[in-house]
C-alpha positions as CSV (number, residue, x, y, z in Angstrom):
1,M,0.0,0.0,0.0
2,P,1.1,3.6,-0.6
3,V,3.2,5.1,2.2
4,G,3.5,8.6,3.5
5,D,1.7,11.9,2.9
6,L,3.7,13.8,0.3
7,T,2.8,17.3,-0.7
8,L,4.3,17.8,-4.2
9,P,4.9,21.2,-5.8
10,P,3.5,21.7,-9.3
11,L,6.9,21.0,-10.8
12,N,8.9,17.9,-10.5
13,A,12.2,19.2,-12.0
14,I,14.3,16.4,-13.5
15,L,18.0,17.2,-13.6
16,D,19.1,14.9,-16.4
17,V,22.9,14.8,-16.7
18,E,23.0,13.9,-20.4
19,T,20.5,16.7,-21.3
20,A,22.5,19.2,-19.2
21,A,25.7,18.3,-21.1
22,R,24.1,18.4,-24.5
23,E,22.9,22.0,-23.7
24,G,26.3,23.1,-22.4
25,W,25.5,23.1,-18.7
26,D,27.6,21.9,-15.8
27,V,25.2,19.7,-14.0
28,I,25.8,21.2,-10.6
29,A,25.4,24.7,-11.9
30,L,22.2,23.7,-13.6
31,G,20.9,22.1,-10.4
32,E,21.7,25.2,-8.4
33,A,19.8,27.3,-11.1
34,L,16.8,25.1,-10.7
35,L,16.8,25.5,-7.0
36,A,17.3,29.3,-7.3
37,G,14.3,29.4,-9.5
38,G,12.2,27.8,-6.8
39,A,12.3,24.1,-7.6
40,R,11.6,22.3,-4.4
41,F,11.4,18.7,-5.7
42,V,14.3,17.7,-7.9
43,Q,15.1,14.3,-9.4
44,I,18.7,13.6,-10.4
45,R,18.9,11.4,-13.4
46,A,22.1,10.0,-14.8
47,K,22.0,6.8,-16.8
48,Q,25.6,6.8,-18.0
49,L,27.7,8.1,-15.0
50,S,29.8,5.9,-12.8
51,S,28.6,5.4,-9.2
52,A,31.3,7.7,-7.9
53,Q,30.3,10.5,-10.2
54,L,26.7,10.2,-9.5
55,L,27.3,10.1,-5.7
56,R,29.5,13.3,-6.0
57,I,26.7,15.2,-7.8
58,S,24.0,13.8,-5.4
59,D,26.0,14.8,-2.3
60,R,26.4,18.4,-3.6
61,L,22.8,18.9,-4.6
62,V,21.4,17.2,-1.5
63,T,23.4,19.7,0.5
64,A,22.2,22.6,-1.7
65,G,18.6,21.4,-1.4
66,R,18.7,21.2,2.3
67,A,19.8,24.9,2.5
68,C,16.6,26.0,0.7
69,G,14.2,23.3,1.9
70,A,14.1,21.3,-1.4
71,Q,13.7,17.6,-1.6
72,I,16.2,15.8,-3.8
73,I,15.7,12.3,-5.0
74,V,17.8,10.0,-7.2
75,N,16.5,8.1,-10.3
76,D,17.0,4.3,-10.1
77,R,19.9,4.2,-7.7
78,V,18.7,3.3,-4.3
79,D,22.3,2.9,-3.1
80,V,23.3,6.4,-4.1
81,A,20.1,7.8,-2.6
82,K,21.0,6.2,0.7
83,L,24.6,7.2,0.7
84,S,23.9,10.8,-0.2
85,G,21.1,11.3,2.3
86,A,18.7,12.1,-0.5
87,A,15.0,12.2,0.3
88,G,14.3,9.1,-1.7
89,V,14.4,7.5,-5.1
90,H,12.4,7.2,-8.3
91,L,12.0,3.7,-9.8
92,G,11.0,2.4,-13.2
93,Q,9.4,-0.9,-14.2
94,D,12.7,-2.6,-14.6
95,D,14.4,-1.3,-11.5
96,I,14.7,-2.8,-8.0
97,A,11.4,-3.8,-6.5
98,V,9.6,-1.1,-4.6
99,A,9.3,-3.2,-1.5
100,D,13.1,-3.8,-1.5
101,A,13.8,-0.1,-2.0
102,R,11.4,0.7,0.9
103,A,13.2,-1.8,3.1
104,M,16.6,-0.2,2.3
105,L,15.5,3.4,2.6
106,G,13.1,3.2,5.5
107,P,9.5,4.2,6.1
108,N,9.9,8.0,5.6
109,A,11.7,7.9,2.2
110,I,10.0,9.1,-0.9
111,I,9.6,6.4,-3.4
112,G,8.1,7.3,-6.8
113,Y,7.3,4.6,-9.4
114,S,6.8,5.0,-13.2
115,T,3.7,3.6,-14.8
116,H,2.5,3.5,-18.4
117,T,-0.7,1.4,-18.5
118,V,-3.8,1.0,-16.3
119,A,-2.5,-2.5,-15.3
120,Q,0.8,-0.9,-14.1
121,I,-1.0,1.8,-12.3
122,D,-3.2,-0.7,-10.4
123,A,-0.1,-2.8,-9.5
124,A,1.8,0.2,-8.3
125,L,-0.9,1.2,-6.0
126,L,-0.5,-2.1,-4.2
127,E,3.1,-1.3,-3.4
128,P,4.6,0.9,-0.7
129,V,5.0,3.9,-3.1
130,T,4.8,7.6,-2.1
131,Y,3.6,8.7,-5.6
132,I,3.2,7.3,-9.0
133,A,4.3,8.8,-12.3
134,V,2.3,8.3,-15.5
135,G,3.6,8.8,-19.0
136,P,4.8,9.5,-21.5
137,V,1.9,11.9,-21.8
138,F,3.2,13.4,-25.0
139,G,6.0,12.3,-27.3
140,T,9.5,12.8,-25.8
141,R,13.1,12.6,-26.9
142,S,14.5,13.1,-23.4
143,K,13.6,9.8,-21.9
144,A,13.2,6.5,-23.8
145,T,10.5,4.6,-22.1
146,G,9.7,2.0,-24.8
147,Y,6.0,3.1,-24.6
148,D,3.9,5.2,-26.9
149,A,2.4,8.5,-25.7
150,V,-0.5,7.8,-23.4
151,G,-2.2,11.1,-23.6
152,V,-4.0,13.1,-20.9
153,A,-6.7,10.5,-20.7
154,L,-4.5,8.1,-18.9
155,V,-3.5,10.8,-16.4
156,E,-7.2,11.4,-15.6
157,E,-7.7,7.6,-15.2
158,A,-4.6,7.4,-12.9
159,V,-5.9,10.2,-10.8
160,R,-9.3,8.5,-10.5
161,R,-7.7,5.2,-9.4
162,A,-5.0,6.7,-7.2
163,G,-7.3,8.5,-4.7
164,A,-5.1,10.4,-2.3
165,V,-1.8,9.1,-3.8
166,P,-0.1,11.9,-5.8
167,V,0.1,11.5,-9.6
168,V,3.1,13.0,-11.5
169,A,2.6,13.3,-15.2
170,I,5.8,13.0,-17.4
171,G,6.7,13.0,-21.0
172,G,7.0,15.8,-23.5
173,I,5.4,18.3,-21.2
174,T,6.1,22.0,-21.8
175,L,5.1,25.3,-20.1
176,E,2.4,25.5,-22.7
177,T,0.9,22.0,-22.3
178,A,1.4,21.7,-18.5
179,P,-1.8,23.6,-17.6
180,Q,-4.0,21.0,-19.4
181,V,-2.1,18.2,-17.6
182,L,-2.7,19.8,-14.2
183,Q,-6.3,20.4,-15.0
184,A,-6.6,16.7,-15.7
185,G,-5.8,16.2,-12.0
186,A,-2.1,15.6,-12.0
187,T,-0.5,16.8,-8.7
188,S,2.7,17.7,-10.5
189,V,4.4,17.7,-13.9
190,A,7.9,16.2,-14.4
191,V,9.9,18.2,-16.9
192,I,13.4,17.7,-18.3
193,S,14.2,19.5,-21.6
194,D,11.7,22.3,-21.4
195,L,13.4,23.6,-18.2
196,L,16.3,24.7,-20.5
197,A,14.1,26.4,-23.1
198,G,15.1,30.0,-23.6
199,G,18.5,29.4,-21.9
200,D,17.4,30.6,-18.5
201,P,16.3,27.6,-16.3
202,K,16.0,29.8,-13.2
203,A,13.3,31.9,-14.9
204,R,11.7,28.8,-16.5
205,V,11.3,27.1,-13.2
206,A,9.8,30.2,-11.7
207,A,7.2,30.2,-14.5
208,Y,6.3,26.5,-13.8
209,Q,6.0,27.3,-10.1
210,R,3.1,29.6,-10.9
211,L,1.1,27.0,-12.9
212,R,-0.9,25.5,-10.0
213,D,-2.5,28.8,-9.2
214,A,-3.3,29.4,-12.8
215,S,-4.8,25.9,-13.2
216,R,-7.0,26.5,-10.2
217,E,-8.3,29.8,-11.7
218,A,-9.1,28.2,-15.1
């Protein structure tokens, strides 16, 4: 069963190391820019780095996050999350089992879990997750999932099935499309590439932070 009572901000900022490098950003500097813009929930994602490199980045950003009250989680790597003192981990369908991650990280850790179908959503809600992610909502080049775009309809269905469990929508979401996703009931939108649009991630994050109020007024 789901664990914890997590209040998510409207933006789940994903700090993807490969995307940062492609756009000419030092990953630590980019993480600090996201935090300076107001990001308070940041996921560190690095598929290609060594364990030592990922741990170094995680250590730095967990410390920076604590200074401003932000929660930092690590994608996939339960060991790095534990060693760095991160708030938790985000897992995919092919990663370590949620129950095993919970046993390693403890009852208060944040554990997010990616889902792409109704069957996966239902199965996730039987696990000790803190939130579920649903996607890819739209087409995306930032994160290869092996799944076709699921559309806003699956976000709505996930929200209906999840009850009080937060639902994070992910996949091809931009500042322009995020309002419709939030209006579909998503607690938060997870964004990678669009945080770098315009070359000013601090300002971009600040714009995302204002989305929830705008969606409530719509």
